[in-house]
C-alpha positions as CSV (number, residue, x, y, z in Angstrom):
1,M,0.0,0.0,0.0
2,A,2.8,2.3,0.9
3,V,4.5,1.4,-2.4
4,A,1.4,2.3,-4.4
5,K,1.1,5.7,-2.6
6,R,4.7,6.3,-3.3
7,V,4.2,5.5,-7.0
8,F,1.3,7.9,-7.3
9,Q,3.3,10.6,-5.6
10,L,6.1,10.0,-8.1
11,G,3.6,10.2,-10.9
12,A,2.2,13.4,-9.6
13,N,5.7,14.8,-9.4
14,C,6.3,13.9,-13.0
15,G,3.3,16.0,-14.1
16,I,0.3,13.7,-14.5
17,R,-2.7,15.9,-14.4
18,L,-6.3,14.7,-15.1
19,S,-9.1,17.2,-15.6
20,K,-12.4,16.9,-13.8
21,S,-14.2,16.3,-17.0
22,G,-12.3,13.1,-17.7
23,G,-10.1,14.6,-20.4
24,I,-6.3,15.2,-20.2
25,D,-5.2,18.8,-20.2
26,A,-1.6,19.1,-21.6
27,S,-1.3,22.7,-20.6
28,K,-1.3,21.6,-16.9
29,V,1.6,19.2,-17.3
30,C,4.9,20.4,-15.8
31,S,7.5,21.6,-18.2
32,G,9.9,18.9,-17.1
33,G,7.5,16.1,-18.0
34,L,8.5,13.9,-21.0
35,L,6.1,12.5,-23.6
36,I,7.0,8.9,-24.4
37,D,5.8,7.0,-27.5
38,R,6.1,3.3,-27.1
39,S,4.7,0.2,-28.7
40,Q,2.1,-1.7,-26.7
41,S,3.5,-5.0,-27.7
42,N,7.1,-4.1,-26.9
43,G,6.9,-3.4,-23.2
44,F,9.8,-1.0,-22.4
45,G,11.9,-1.7,-25.5
46,S,11.0,1.0,-28.0
47,V,10.8,4.5,-26.4
48,N,10.7,7.8,-28.2
49,F,11.1,10.9,-26.1
50,Y,9.9,14.5,-26.5
51,S,12.0,17.1,-24.8
52,S,9.1,18.9,-23.2
53,V,5.4,19.6,-23.5
54,S,6.1,23.0,-25.1
55,S,8.2,21.4,-27.9
56,Y,5.5,18.8,-28.4
57,K,2.9,21.5,-28.5
58,S,5.0,23.4,-31.1
59,S,5.0,20.2,-33.2
60,T,1.2,19.5,-32.9
61,N,0.0,23.2,-32.7
62,K,-2.8,22.8,-30.2
63,F,-2.6,19.8,-27.9
64,D,-6.2,19.3,-26.8
65,Y,-7.9,16.3,-25.2
66,R,-9.0,14.8,-28.4
67,Q,-5.6,14.9,-29.9
68,I,-4.3,13.0,-26.9
69,S,-7.0,10.4,-27.3
70,Q,-6.1,10.1,-30.9
71,L,-2.6,9.1,-29.8
72,A,-4.1,6.0,-28.1
73,K,-3.8,3.9,-31.2
74,P,-1.8,5.5,-34.0
75,N,-0.5,2.4,-35.9
76,G,-0.2,0.3,-32.8
77,K,1.7,2.9,-30.7
78,R,0.6,4.8,-27.6
79,A,1.7,8.1,-26.2
80,F,1.8,8.8,-22.5
81,L,2.5,11.8,-20.3
82,V,4.8,9.7,-18.1
83,D,8.5,9.0,-18.4
84,T,8.3,5.3,-17.7
85,L,12.1,4.9,-17.6
86,A,12.4,7.7,-15.0
87,L,9.6,6.3,-13.0
88,V,11.3,2.9,-12.9
89,R,14.5,4.5,-11.9
90,S,12.7,6.5,-9.2
91,L,11.0,3.4,-7.8
92,E,14.3,1.5,-7.8
93,A,15.9,4.5,-6.0
94,Q,13.2,4.2,-3.4
95,G,14.2,0.6,-2.7
96,V,11.6,-1.1,-4.9
97,P,12.9,-4.1,-6.7
98,S,13.4,-3.9,-10.4
99,K,10.7,-6.4,-11.3
100,Q,8.1,-4.7,-9.0
101,A,9.1,-1.3,-10.4
102,E,8.5,-2.5,-13.9
103,A,5.3,-4.2,-12.9
104,I,4.0,-1.0,-11.2
105,T,5.1,1.1,-14.2
106,S,3.4,-1.4,-16.5
107,A,0.2,-1.2,-14.4
108,I,0.3,2.6,-14.6
109,T,0.7,2.5,-18.3
110,E,-2.1,0.0,-18.7
111,V,-4.3,2.3,-16.6
112,L,-3.3,5.2,-18.9
113,N,-4.0,2.9,-21.9
114,D,-7.5,2.2,-20.6
115,S,-8.1,5.9,-19.8
116,L,-6.9,7.0,-23.2
117,E,-9.1,4.3,-24.9
118,N,-12.1,5.5,-22.9
119,V,-11.3,9.1,-23.9
120,A,-10.9,7.9,-27.5
121,H,-14.3,6.1,-27.4
122,S,-16.1,8.9,-25.5
123,F,-15.0,11.9,-27.6
124,V,-14.8,12.6,-31.2
125,S,-11.9,14.3,-32.9
126,R,-11.9,17.8,-34.3
127,A,-11.2,16.4,-37.7
128,E,-14.2,14.1,-37.4
129,M,-16.3,17.1,-36.1
130,Q,-15.1,19.1,-39.1
131,K,-15.8,16.2,-41.4
132,S,-19.2,15.8,-39.9
133,E,-19.8,19.6,-40.3
134,M,-18.6,19.4,-43.9
135,V,-21.0,16.4,-44.5
136,Q,-23.8,18.3,-42.8
137,D,-23.0,21.4,-44.8
138,G,-22.9,19.3,-47.9
139,N,-26.2,17.7,-47.1
140,L,-27.7,21.1,-46.3
141,S,-26.3,22.5,-49.5
142,K,-27.6,19.5,-51.4
143,F,-31.0,19.9,-49.7
144,K,-31.1,23.6,-50.5
145,S,-30.2,22.9,-54.1
146,E,-32.8,20.2,-54.3
147,V,-35.4,22.5,-52.7
148,Q,-34.4,25.3,-55.0
149,S,-34.5,22.9,-58.0
150,S,-37.9,21.6,-56.9
151,Q,-39.2,25.1,-56.5
152,E,-37.9,26.1,-59.9
153,H,-39.4,23.0,-61.4
154,H,-42.7,23.6,-59.7
155,F,-42.6,27.3,-60.7
156,S,-41.8,26.4,-64.3
157,L,-44.7,23.8,-64.3
158,L,-46.9,26.5,-62.8
159,Q,-45.9,28.9,-65.4
160,R,-46.5,26.4,-68.2
161,E,-49.9,25.5,-66.7
162,T,-50.7,29.2,-66.4
163,E,-49.6,29.9,-69.9
164,K,-51.7,26.9,-71.1
165,L,-54.7,28.1,-69.2
166,R,-54.2,31.6,-70.6
167,N,-54.0,30.2,-74.2
168,D,-57.1,28.1,-73.6
169,I,-59.0,31.1,-72.2
170,E,-57.9,33.2,-75.2
171,K,-59.0,30.4,-77.5
172,M,-62.4,30.1,-75.8
173,R,-62.7,33.9,-75.9
174,S,-62.0,34.0,-79.6
175,E,-64.4,31.1,-80.3
176,L,-67.1,32.8,-78.1
177,R,-66.5,36.2,-79.9
178,Y,-66.8,34.4,-83.3
179,E,-70.0,32.7,-82.2
180,I,-71.4,36.0,-80.9
181,D,-70.4,37.8,-84.1
182,K,-71.9,35.0,-86.1
183,L,-75.1,35.1,-84.1
184,T,-75.3,38.8,-84.2
185,A,-74.8,38.8,-88.0
186,G,-77.5,36.2,-88.4
187,Q,-79.9,38.1,-86.2
188,R,-79.0,41.3,-88.1
189,L,-79.7,39.6,-91.4
190,D,-82.9,38.2,-90.1
191,L,-83.9,41.6,-88.8
192,N,-83.1,43.3,-92.1
193,L,-85.1,40.6,-94.0
194,E,-88.0,41.0,-91.7
195,R,-87.8,44.8,-92.0
196,G,-87.8,44.5,-95.8
197,R,-90.7,42.2,-95.7
198,I,-92.6,44.4,-93.4
199,R,-91.8,47.4,-95.6
200,D,-93.1,45.6,-98.6
201,E,-96.3,44.6,-96.8
202,L,-96.7,48.2,-95.7
203,A,-96.2,49.4,-99.2
204,N,-98.7,46.9,-100.5
205,Q,-101.2,47.9,-97.9
206,N,-100.6,51.5,-98.7
207,A,-101.2,50.8,-102.4
208,E,-104.4,48.9,-101.6
209,T,-105.5,51.6,-99.3
210,T,-104.9,54.2,-102.0
211,N,-106.8,52.1,-104.6
212,L,-109.7,51.7,-102.2
213,T,-109.6,55.5,-101.4
214,N,-109.7,56.3,-105.1
215,K,-112.5,53.8,-105.7
216,L,-114.5,55.3,-102.9
217,D,-113.9,58.8,-104.2
218,R,-115.1,57.7,-107.7
219,E,-118.2,56.0,-106.1
220,I,-118.9,59.1,-104.1
221,H,-118.5,61.4,-107.1
222,A,-120.8,59.0,-109.1
223,L,-123.4,59.1,-106.3
224,R,-123.2,62.8,-106.1
225,A,-123.7,63.0,-109.8
226,Q,-126.7,60.7,-109.6
227,L,-128.1,62.7,-106.7
228,E,-127.7,65.9,-108.7
229,A,-129.4,64.3,-111.7
230,A,-132.2,63.0,-109.5
231,K,-132.5,66.4,-107.8
232,Y,-132.8,68.0,-111.2
233,E,-135.4,65.5,-112.4
234,V,-137.4,66.0,-109.1
235,I,-137.2,69.8,-109.5
236,K,-138.2,69.4,-113.2
237,Y,-141.1,67.1,-112.3
238,C,-142.2,69.4,-109.5
239,I,-142.2,72.4,-111.8
240,G,-144.1,70.5,-114.4
241,T,-146.5,69.3,-111.8
242,L,-147.0,72.8,-110.5
243,V,-147.5,74.1,-114.0
244,S,-150.0,71.4,-114.7
245,I,-151.8,72.1,-111.5
246,S,-151.8,75.8,-112.2
247,A,-153.2,75.1,-115.7
248,V,-155.9,72.8,-114.4
249,G,-156.7,75.4,-111.7
250,L,-157.0,78.2,-114.3
251,A,-159.1,75.9,-116.5
252,V,-161.4,75.2,-113.6
253,L,-161.7,78.9,-112.7
254,R,-162.6,79.7,-116.3
255,L,-165.3,77.1,-116.2
256,Y,-166.9,78.4,-113.1
257,T,-166.6,82.0,-114.1
């Protein structure tokens, strides 16, 4: 138990800092900490050192938690914020046997392996986020283009339908105007014919009326002539009768006188 506490104290002195959110913040690692890249299958054999966190940050620009998690499995290699060789030497200097020191260091590295794997599985990389954003932007652009294309297609269809309806309406209007003009011309012709027929009938009636009037006038004049002749005859007979009566009266007077 004391050995484990001592190991974690040494790890703390070497600059292992874990953030409360579960990620590893490289900005909190001490400048003396070394970054070690080793093969998982090679134990302690193959070790690549970085001089400091600042030099490593200069080589990777911004060293965020996702970039650390990405180092969990780059081609079978893992990167840790612990100088395993220095940790083994420190444990040996504290009186820990070499085998136990290597076992403790291996356990720590395994814990870091699991932690980094958990981080790798729990978080996504900035590249993946950018890729996802690019995919989403592409999908959105595609959707916008499809919507715009669909709108343009529907608008063109609507324009064609509107133009077709306008042409149909114009055609129907022309046909209706032609029928109206045809009907109006027929009605006008019928009215003119009827007017001519009525005019002819009126002319015939006027002629007949004139003939009847002339005939009546002739009859009236004939009757007047007959009346005048009869009147003359009556007057003549009256005068003759008066003369005869006067003669008879004179003859009678002569006889009695």
